[in-house]
C-alpha positions in Angstrom: -16.4 13.1 -25.1 -13.5 13.9 -27.5 -11.3 11.5 -25.6 -13.9 8.8 -25.7 -14.2 9.3 -29.4 -10.5 8.8 -29.8 -10.5 5.7 -27.5 -13.4 4.2 -29.4 -11.8 4.7 -32.8 -14.3 7.4 -34.0 -11.3 9.8 -34.3 -8.3 7.6 -35.2 -4.6 8.5 -34.8 -3.5 11.0 -37.5 -7.0 12.1 -38.4 -8.2 15.7 -38.2 -11.0 16.6 -35.8 -14.2 18.4 -37.1 -14.1 22.2 -36.8 -14.8 23.7 -33.3 -18.3 24.8 -34.5 -19.3 21.3 -35.5 -18.0 19.8 -32.2 -19.8 22.5 -30.2 -23.1 21.6 -32.0 -22.5 17.9 -31.6 -21.8 18.1 -27.8 -24.3 20.9 -27.1 -21.6 23.2 -25.6 -20.1 26.6 -26.5 -17.1 26.9 -28.8 -15.1 28.2 -25.9 -15.7 25.0 -24.0 -14.5 23.0 -27.0 -11.5 25.2 -27.3 -10.6 24.7 -23.7 -11.0 20.9 -24.0 -8.8 20.9 -27.1 -6.1 23.0 -25.3 -6.1 20.5 -22.3 -5.9 17.5 -24.7 -3.1 19.1 -26.6 -1.2 19.7 -23.4 -1.7 16.0 -22.5 -0.2 14.9 -25.9 -3.5 13.5 -27.2 -4.1 16.2 -29.9 -1.7 18.0 -32.2 -3.0 21.5 -33.1 -1.4 22.8 -36.3 -2.1 26.4 -37.2 -3.8 26.7 -40.5 -4.2 22.9 -40.9 -6.5 21.8 -38.1 -6.4 19.7 -35.0 -5.1 16.2 -35.5 -5.2 13.2 -33.2 -1.6 12.4 -32.1 -0.2 9.0 -33.1 -0.1 8.1 -29.4 -3.4 9.8 -28.7 -5.3 6.6 -28.2 -2.9 5.1 -25.7 -4.0 4.5 -22.1 -1.1 6.6 -20.9 -2.2 9.5 -22.9 -5.8 9.0 -21.7 -4.5 9.0 -18.1 -2.5 12.2 -18.7 -5.6 13.8 -20.2 -7.9 12.8 -17.3 -5.4 14.3 -14.9 -5.1 17.5 -16.9 -8.8 18.0 -17.2 -9.2 17.8 -13.5 -6.3 20.3 -13.0 -3.9 17.6 -11.7 -0.7 15.9 -12.9 -0.4 12.5 -14.6 0.8 9.8 -12.2 3.2 8.7 -15.0 4.8 12.2 -15.1 5.0 12.2 -11.4 6.8 8.8 -11.4 9.4 10.2 -13.8 10.1 13.0 -11.4 10.4 10.6 -8.5 12.8 8.4 -10.4 15.0 11.4 -11.1 15.1 12.7 -7.5 14.6 9.9 -5.0 17.7 7.8 -5.8 19.8 10.9 -5.5 18.2 11.8 -2.1 18.9 8.2 -0.8 22.6 8.3 -1.9 23.1 11.6 -0.2 21.2 10.4 2.9 23.7 7.6 3.3 26.5 10.1 3.5 24.8 12.9 5.5 22.3 11.1 7.8 22.3 11.8 11.5 21.6 9.2 14.2 18.2 10.9 14.6 17.5 10.4 10.9 18.3 6.7 11.1 16.1 6.3 14.2 13.2 8.1 12.4 13.5 5.9 9.3 13.7 2.7 11.5 10.5 3.8 13.4 8.7 4.3 10.1 9.7 1.0 8.7 8.7 -0.7 11.9 5.3 1.1 11.8 4.8 0.0 8.2 5.5 -3.6 9.2 3.0 -3.5 12.1 0.3 -2.0 10.0 0.9 -4.7 7.4 0.6 -7.4 10.0 -2.7 -6.0 11.1 -4.0 -5.9 7.6 -4.2 -2.1 7.7 -3.4 0.5 5.0 0.3 1.4 4.8 0.2 4.2 2.2 0.6 7.1 4.6 3.6 5.7 6.5 5.0 4.6 3.1 5.0 8.2 1.9 6.4 9.4 5.3 9.3 7.1 4.8 10.1 8.6 1.4 9.9 12.1 2.8 12.2 11.1 5.7 14.8 9.8 3.2 14.7 13.2 1.5 15.0 15.0 4.8 18.0 12.8 5.7 20.0 14.0 2.7 20.2 17.4 4.4 20.0 19.3 1.0 17.4 22.0 1.5 16.8 22.4 -2.3 16.1 18.6 -2.7 13.9 18.7 0.4 11.9 21.6 -1.1 11.6 19.7 -4.4 10.4 16.5 -2.7 7.9 18.4 -0.6 6.3 19.6 -3.8 6.4 16.0 -5.2 4.6 14.9 -2.0 1.9 17.4 -2.6 1.3 16.0 -6.1 1.2 12.5 -4.6 -1.9 13.7 -2.6 -3.9 14.4 -5.7 -6.9 12.3 -6.5 -5.7 10.8 -9.8 -2.5 9.6 -8.2 -4.2 8.4 -5.0 -6.7 6.3 -7.1 -4.0 4.7 -9.2 -1.8 4.0 -6.2 -4.7 2.5 -4.2 -5.5 0.1 -7.1 -1.8 -0.8 -7.7 -1.3 -1.7 -4.0 -4.1 -4.4 -4.3 -1.8 -6.5 -6.5 -0.7 -9.6 -4.7 2.4 -9.2 -2.5 2.9 -5.5 -3.4 2.7 -4.0 0.1 5.0 -6.7 1.4 7.5 -6.1 -1.4 7.5 -2.4 -0.8 8.2 -3.0 2.9 11.2 -5.2 2.0 12.6 -2.6 -0.3 12.2 0.1 2.4 14.1 -2.2 4.8 16.9 -2.6 2.2 17.1 1.2 1.8 17.2 1.8 5.5 20.0 -0.7 5.9 22.1 0.9 3.2 21.6 4.4 4.7 22.4 3.1 8.1 25.6 1.6 6.9 26.5 4.7 5.0 26.6 2.9 1.7 25.6 5.6 -0.8 25.8 3.3 -3.9 23.6 0.6 -2.3 21.1 3.2 -1.1 20.9 4.7 -4.6 20.5 1.3 -6.2 17.9 0.2 -3.7 15.6 3.2 -4.3 16.1 3.0 -8.0 14.9 -0.7 -7.9 12.0 0.4 -5.7 11.0 3.1 -8.2 11.1 0.5 -11.0 8.8 -1.7 -9.0 6.4 1.1 -8.4 6.4 1.9 -12.1 5.7 -1.7 -13.0 2.7 -1.8 -10.6 1.3 1.5 -11.9 1.7 0.7 -15.6 0.0 -2.7 -15.0 -3.0 -0.8 -13.5 -3.0 1.7 -16.4 -3.0 -1.1 -19.0 -5.7 -3.0 -17.1 -8.1 0.0 -17.0 -10.9 -0.2 -19.6 
């Protein structure tokens, strides 16, 4: 309800929220519940709690990105936009290393996943799971156990509901699954050739495409 008040303009950016007691009475909940909500919204960057001064709506508090981060935090999950930043930091590095350290078995596995993705697409079936499997296989092919461990954790976050919902909607944009497949093929080719620079560049371009599709969905959401 606080978040909706911010989105509707009832609590504008830079304004101070009413005291906890007033909010608790307005919403018919305990002050502890209000306090917990404020803590979550502060973590999400929606509110700015200033000791001795009050709780203020952050300047970016009414943005859709902040609302998405808040919805994720309130459900105990991570924002898809934060997850995307982590992926952009790690995946191009994994791809570059994979081009250097991949084995014949790694390349064969990546090729099978790309082929499976293409077959699913031809049949009009969902490709999200094999898509994720491809990214995990690229991480495995870099043969760096720490990066593999980090990517396994990222993959766990990618199975959270907020991410899954946004990913599902973003993939309905015309031509998106086909474009993702083409980009995976380019990454596979670079890894197979042992071209680290091309593999890094390919995954970086793919991450920018994913970001573009996700942000489009965030902005389109009412």
